[in-house]
C-alpha positions in Angstrom: -48.0 -22.0 -6.0 -50.1 -24.9 -7.3 -49.4 -26.5 -10.8 -50.2 -29.0 -13.1 -48.1 -31.2 -14.4 -48.7 -34.0 -17.1 -45.6 -35.7 -18.3 -46.3 -37.8 -21.4 -44.5 -40.9 -22.6 -43.4 -40.9 -26.1 -40.5 -40.1 -28.5 -41.1 -36.4 -28.7 -41.7 -35.0 -24.9 -39.5 -35.4 -22.0 -40.4 -37.8 -18.8 -42.0 -40.6 -19.9 -41.4 -44.1 -21.6 -41.4 -46.0 -24.4 -40.7 -49.5 -24.0 -40.6 -51.4 -27.8 -41.3 -55.0 -28.1 -39.7 -56.5 -31.6 -39.9 -59.5 -32.9 -42.3 -62.0 -35.0 -46.2 -61.9 -34.4 -45.7 -65.4 -35.0 -43.4 -66.6 -32.1 -42.4 -65.3 -28.7 -40.2 -62.5 -28.5 -37.8 -60.4 -26.1 -38.8 -57.2 -25.0 -35.7 -54.7 -26.1 -36.0 -51.2 -24.6 -36.0 -47.7 -26.3 -36.6 -45.4 -23.9 -36.1 -41.6 -24.2 -34.9 -38.8 -21.8 -36.4 -39.2 -18.2 -36.9 -43.2 -19.0 -34.5 -46.1 -17.8 -34.3 -49.3 -19.6 -32.0 -52.3 -18.2 -32.0 -55.7 -19.1 -32.8 -58.5 -16.8 -32.3 -62.4 -18.0 -34.5 -62.9 -20.9 -36.6 -59.9 -20.3 -36.3 -55.9 -19.6 -37.6 -53.4 -16.9 -38.4 -50.5 -17.8 -38.5 -47.1 -14.9 -39.8 -44.3 -15.3 -41.5 -41.4 -12.8 -41.0 -44.2 -9.7 -42.8 -47.0 -11.9 -41.6 -50.6 -13.0 -42.8 -52.6 -15.7 -40.7 -55.9 -16.1 -41.7 -58.0 -19.3 -40.2 -61.6 -18.9 -39.1 -63.1 -22.0 -42.2 -64.9 -24.1 -44.9 -62.5 -22.8 -45.7 -60.9 -26.1 -45.7 -62.1 -29.4 -45.8 -59.2 -31.9 -44.0 -55.6 -31.9 -45.3 -53.0 -29.2 -44.9 -49.7 -28.2 -45.8 -49.6 -24.2 -46.0 -46.0 -22.6 -47.0 -44.9 -19.0 -47.9 -41.6 -18.3 -47.6 -39.3 -14.9 -50.9 -37.3 -14.3 -50.9 -34.8 -11.2 -52.7 -31.9 -10.5 -55.1 -30.4 -13.2 -55.0 -33.5 -15.1 -56.7 -35.7 -12.2 -59.9 -34.1 -13.5 -62.2 -36.9 -13.9 -60.1 -39.4 -12.0 -61.6 -40.7 -8.5 -61.6 -38.8 -5.7 -59.0 -38.5 -3.7 -56.3 -39.6 -6.6 -52.7 -37.9 -5.4 -51.0 -38.9 -8.5 -52.7 -40.9 -11.4 -50.4 -43.1 -14.2 -51.6 -44.1 -17.6 -50.5 -47.2 -19.6 -50.9 -47.9 -23.0 -52.0 -49.5 -24.8 -54.5 -50.6 -22.1 -56.0 -54.0 -22.5 -53.0 -55.3 -23.8 -53.0 -59.0 -22.8 -49.9 -60.9 -21.9 -48.6 -64.6 -22.3 -46.9 -64.9 -19.2 -47.7 -61.8 -16.6 -46.0 -59.0 -16.1 -44.7 -57.0 -12.7 -46.2 -53.3 -12.3 -44.3 -51.6 -9.6 -46.3 -48.3 -8.3 -44.7 -45.7 -5.8 -46.9 -44.9 -2.9 -47.3 -41.3 -2.3 -46.0 -39.8 1.2 -46.2 -43.3 3.2 -48.4 -45.4 2.9 -51.2 -44.4 0.6 -53.9 -46.9 -1.3 -53.7 -47.5 -5.0 -56.4 -48.6 -7.3 -56.2 -49.9 -11.0 -58.5 -49.8 -14.0 -58.9 -52.0 -16.5 -59.8 -51.3 -20.3 -63.6 -52.1 -19.5 -63.4 -49.9 -16.6 -63.4 -52.7 -13.9 -61.9 -50.9 -11.0 -59.4 -53.0 -8.3 -57.5 -51.6 -5.0 -54.6 -53.0 -4.6 -54.8 -55.0 -1.6 -52.3 -54.1 1.8 -49.9 -57.5 0.8 -49.1 -55.9 -2.0 -47.1 -53.4 -0.3 -43.6 -53.2 0.3 -40.5 -50.5 0.5 -42.7 -47.5 -0.5 -43.9 -49.3 -3.8 -47.3 -51.5 -4.6 -46.1 -54.7 -6.7 -48.7 -57.0 -8.5 -48.6 -59.0 -11.5 -51.1 -58.7 -14.6 -51.7 -60.6 -17.5 -53.6 -57.2 -18.9 -52.3 -53.9 -18.8 -54.3 -51.5 -16.9 -55.6 -48.3 -18.6 -54.8 -46.3 -15.6 -53.7 -46.3 -11.9 -54.2 -43.8 -9.1 -52.5 -43.2 -6.2 -54.8 -42.3 -3.4 -53.3 -39.4 -1.1 -52.7 -40.1 2.6 -55.7 -38.0 4.0 -58.2 -40.2 1.3 -56.5 -43.3 2.5 -57.4 -42.4 6.3 -60.7 -41.6 5.3 -61.4 -44.8 3.3 -59.5 -46.8 6.7 -62.2 -44.8 8.5 -65.0 -46.2 6.4 -63.9 -49.8 6.1 -64.6 -49.6 9.9 -68.0 -48.2 10.1 -68.8 -50.5 7.7 -67.1 -53.3 10.1 -69.7 -51.6 12.9 -72.6 -51.9 10.9 -72.5 -55.3 9.8 -71.5 -56.5 13.5 -74.6 -54.0 14.7 -77.1 -55.8 12.3 -76.1 -59.2 12.6 -75.9 -59.2 17.1 -79.3 -57.7 16.2 -80.5 -60.7 13.9 -78.5 -63.6 14.0 -77.3 -64.1 10.7 -75.8 -67.6 9.4 -73.9 -68.5 6.3 -76.3 -70.8 4.7 -74.3 -71.5 1.8 -71.2 -70.6 -0.3 -73.4 -68.2 -2.6 -73.1 -65.0 0.0 -71.6 -64.5 3.2 -73.9 -61.9 4.9 -70.4 -61.2 7.4 -69.1 -59.1 4.1 -70.0 -56.1 3.3 -70.1 -56.2 -0.4 -70.0 -53.0 -2.3 -70.8 -54.3 -6.2 -70.9 -50.8 -7.0 -67.3 -50.3 -6.5 -65.7 -51.7 -9.6 -67.9 -49.6 -11.9 -67.2 -46.2 -13.1 -70.8 -44.9 -12.1 -71.1 -41.5 -14.3 -75.2 -39.3 -13.9 -75.6 -38.9 -17.4 -76.4 -35.0 -18.5 -80.1 -34.6 -17.6 -83.1 -34.6 -20.2 -85.3 -31.4 -21.0 -83.5 -28.9 -18.9 -83.5 -31.5 -15.3 -80.6 -31.7 -13.7 -77.9 -34.6 -14.3 -79.6 -38.4 -14.3 -82.9 -36.9 -14.5 -85.9 -36.3 -16.9 -89.1 -34.5 -16.7 -92.4 -35.5 -15.7 -95.3 -34.5 -17.7 -96.8 -32.2 -15.5 -94.2 -29.6 -16.4 -93.4 -28.6 -13.1 -91.1 -31.9 -11.7 -87.8 -33.7 -12.8 -87.6 -37.4 -11.9 -84.7 -39.7 -11.6 -84.1 -41.9 -14.4 -82.9 -44.7 -12.7 -83.6 -46.6 -9.2 -81.3 -44.7 -6.5 -77.8 -46.1 -5.7 -76.1 -44.5 -2.7 -72.6 -43.1 -2.3 -71.2 -42.4 1.5 -69.4 -39.1 2.4 -65.9 -39.5 3.1 -64.0 -37.4 6.3 -62.1 -35.9 3.6 -65.0 -35.0 1.3 -64.7 -37.5 -1.1 -67.2 -40.6 -1.5 -67.4 -43.9 -2.1 -70.4 -46.7 -2.7 -72.5 -47.5 -0.3 -73.4 -51.6 -0.1 -76.8 -51.8 -1.6 -77.6 -54.8 0.8 -77.0 -52.8 4.3 -79.0 -50.3 5.8 -76.8 -46.9 6.3 -78.5 -46.6 9.9 -76.8 -42.7 10.6 -74.3 -42.6 8.0 -74.0 -40.0 5.9 -75.0 -41.1 1.9 -76.4 -39.2 -1.1 -78.7 -40.7 -3.5 -77.1 -41.0 -7.2 -79.2 -41.9 -10.6 -76.9 -43.9 -13.5 -77.3 -46.6 -15.9 -75.5 -50.1 -14.4 -75.9 -49.5 -10.9 -77.0 -52.0 -8.3 -79.7 -49.8 -6.7 -80.7 -49.3 -2.8 -82.9 -51.9 -0.8 -83.1 -52.0 2.5 -83.4 -48.6 3.5 -86.4 -46.8 5.0 -88.5 -43.6 3.9 -86.6 -41.1 6.5 -83.4 -42.7 5.3 -83.9 -42.3 1.8 -85.7 -38.5 2.0 -81.8 -37.8 3.6 -79.9 -39.0 0.7 -82.0 -37.4 -2.2 -81.7 -33.8 0.4 -78.1 -34.5 0.1 -78.1 -34.9 -3.6 -80.1 -31.4 -3.7 -83.1 -33.3 -4.5 -86.3 -34.7 -2.5 -88.1 -37.8 -2.7 -91.1 -37.5 -4.6 -94.8 -37.4 -4.0 -97.4 -39.8 -4.6 -98.8 -37.8 -7.5 -95.0 -37.0 -9.3 -94.3 -40.6 -9.0 -97.4 -41.9 -10.9 -97.4 -39.2 -13.1 -94.0 -40.1 -14.1 -94.5 -43.8 -13.9 -97.2 -43.2 -16.4 -94.8 -41.0 -18.4 -96.1 -38.4 -21.7 -98.7 -41.5 -23.4 -100.2 -41.5 -19.7 -100.5 -45.1 -19.7 -101.1 -47.9 -17.3 -97.6 -49.4 -17.6 -94.7 -47.3 -18.4 -94.3 -48.7 -21.5 -98.1 -48.7 -22.8 -101.7 -49.9 -21.4 -101.2 -52.9 -22.5 -99.5 -55.7 -20.0 -96.7 -57.0 -21.8 -95.1 -59.8 -19.3 -91.4 -59.2 -18.8 -91.0 -56.2 -20.1 -90.3 -55.4 -16.5 -88.5 -57.2 -13.5 -91.5 -58.4 -12.0 -91.8 -61.9 -11.9 -89.8 -64.5 -10.0 -91.3 -68.2 -9.4 -89.4 -68.7 -6.0 -88.8 -66.8 -3.6 -85.2 -65.9 -2.7 -85.8 -65.7 1.1 -87.0 -69.6 0.3 -84.1 -70.0 -2.4 -81.5 -69.1 0.3 -82.5 -69.7 3.7 -84.0 -73.1 2.8 -87.4 -72.0 4.8 -90.7 -71.8 4.0 -91.4 -68.6 6.1 -90.3 -65.6 3.6 -91.3 -63.0 6.2 -88.3 -64.7 8.5 -85.5 -62.6 7.8 -86.6 -59.5 5.6 -83.5 -57.7 6.6 -80.9 -60.0 5.5 -78.3 -59.2 3.2 -78.2 -62.3 0.9 -81.7 -62.0 0.0 -80.9 -59.9 -3.0 -77.8 -61.0 -3.5 -79.4 -64.5 -5.0 -78.8 -64.6 -8.3 -82.1 -63.1 -11.0 -83.2 -60.8 -8.5 -82.4 -57.5 -8.5 -81.4 -56.7 -11.3 -78.9 -53.8 -12.9 -80.6 -50.5 -13.2 -81.9 -49.8 -16.9 -81.3 -53.5 -17.4 -85.1 -53.7 -18.7 -84.8 -51.2 -21.6 -88.3 -52.5 -22.4 -89.4 -51.2 -18.9 -89.3 -47.4 -19.6 -91.4 -44.5 -20.3 -91.3 -43.1 -23.6 -89.0 -40.2 -21.4 -86.6 -43.2 -20.8 -87.1 -43.5 -17.1 -86.7 -47.0 -16.2 -88.2 -49.3 -13.8 -90.8 -47.9 -12.4 -92.7 -51.3 -12.6 -90.5 -53.8 -10.7 -87.1 -54.6 -9.7 -87.8 -52.7 -6.6 -90.7 -50.9 -4.5 -90.2 -47.0 -4.4 -90.6 -44.9 -1.3 -92.6 -42.0 -2.1 -92.7 -38.8 0.1 -96.3 -39.9 1.6 -96.2 -39.5 5.3 -98.4 -42.5 5.9 -95.2 -44.5 4.6 -95.9 -45.6 0.9 -94.1 -47.3 -1.7 -94.7 -48.2 -5.7 -94.6 -50.1 -8.1 -93.9 -53.5 -6.7 -90.5 -55.3 -7.1 -89.0 -58.7 -8.7 -91.4 -61.2 -7.0 -94.6 -59.6 -7.6 -96.2 -56.4 -9.4 -99.9 -57.4 -9.2 -101.0 -57.8 -5.5 -101.8 -54.0 -4.9 -102.4 -52.6 -8.0 -101.4 -53.2 -11.7 -98.9 -51.3 -12.9 -98.5 -47.8 -12.0 -101.3 -48.2 -9.3 -99.7 -50.6 -7.5 -99.2 -49.1 -4.0 -98.5 -50.3 -0.5 -99.5 -48.1 2.9 -98.9 -50.7 5.3 -95.8 -49.7 6.8 -94.2 -46.5 8.5 -91.5 -44.2 7.6 -88.7 -46.2 9.5 -89.8 -49.7 8.1 -87.0 -51.3 5.6 -86.8 -54.6 4.2 -84.8 -56.2 0.9 -87.3 -55.0 -1.7 -87.4 -51.2 -0.9 -85.7 -49.3 -2.9 -86.5 -45.2 -3.9 -85.5 -42.3 -6.4 -86.1 -39.0 -6.2 -87.6 -35.6 -7.7 -87.1 -32.1 -8.2 -88.7 -29.1 -9.2 -87.9 -28.1 -12.2 -86.1 -24.8 -12.8 
């Protein structure tokens, strides 16, 4: 029978641990263990080690300067709701974010063999523990800040992650074989499959006006539109997902569109691929009419924010083209597929970063940041991007039709629509 277990580290519940550190707030102190039943503490030279549920926490003398109580909570089964998909067991640490003068050692157990592990900071930043931290069925790492939680992935999920990394390497090798990228500066390495969204806790907020998550109603009353430009997640073999690189074309790899604030939006994608990603999310690309209506908002203005252009409201003016800046060439059309173009600083902004560039319904970045594909079979994209948004029209009238549906480059992204129910 499948069941859930939650063992809380406290004085009242068995199976967790409490580590008490005593002393003055003005001087370094020596930690002292005070674990309840289920936790074991043992002294080491100048410090303490506390063990619970296979986890070891080692705090050296001088690491703390004030009284603190630390706890570890083991999470399994139904208590893993809201944890990363593929987590077999999790550990919650308190007080999350606690700083240490001397790095402490945390040892985490694996799960049925060599599984992978991830720790998340109090601010939500996620770090995958590298393979060289694994030894004798445990992960060993030092940290100067107590994480909020650590997840131990199942063997199935670990295998799926390894398969995904192999695919990523194949994508980089294939595209580099076609385009012969070179490392132009320390700013970016085009041979690295950068996944900046992997370290973010991206969530699609509840929908607005009866629309699905991450969406808002369009003034036509029939349509919902993504509030933010899409980022992609890759579908893995074990049924879980992980972020895709916004700097690489996905090819035939199965990906799904997501709409969240604070993401690096996907570029380097064709209309055909964008349409598939929307379909995978239960949505579709917006028609031209729907896109323009969404851009104009309920007040039907020339720009998302009003009828008069407000310079700087949207990410639509960059003085120097990033291809010139990175590639050190005046031929900006030479390598439009280069993954480093959008990794140059002050190019693509995080979704929703330009808060003024929004409709009354809080649909963001429909002018600037990235061009956006629509469902027009002629290969239409709209809105302009971070270098310019005036050449082919003003504000919501900006439109480009010179490329076919399989074309892609650094400047084009997308967002999805759905029929309002």
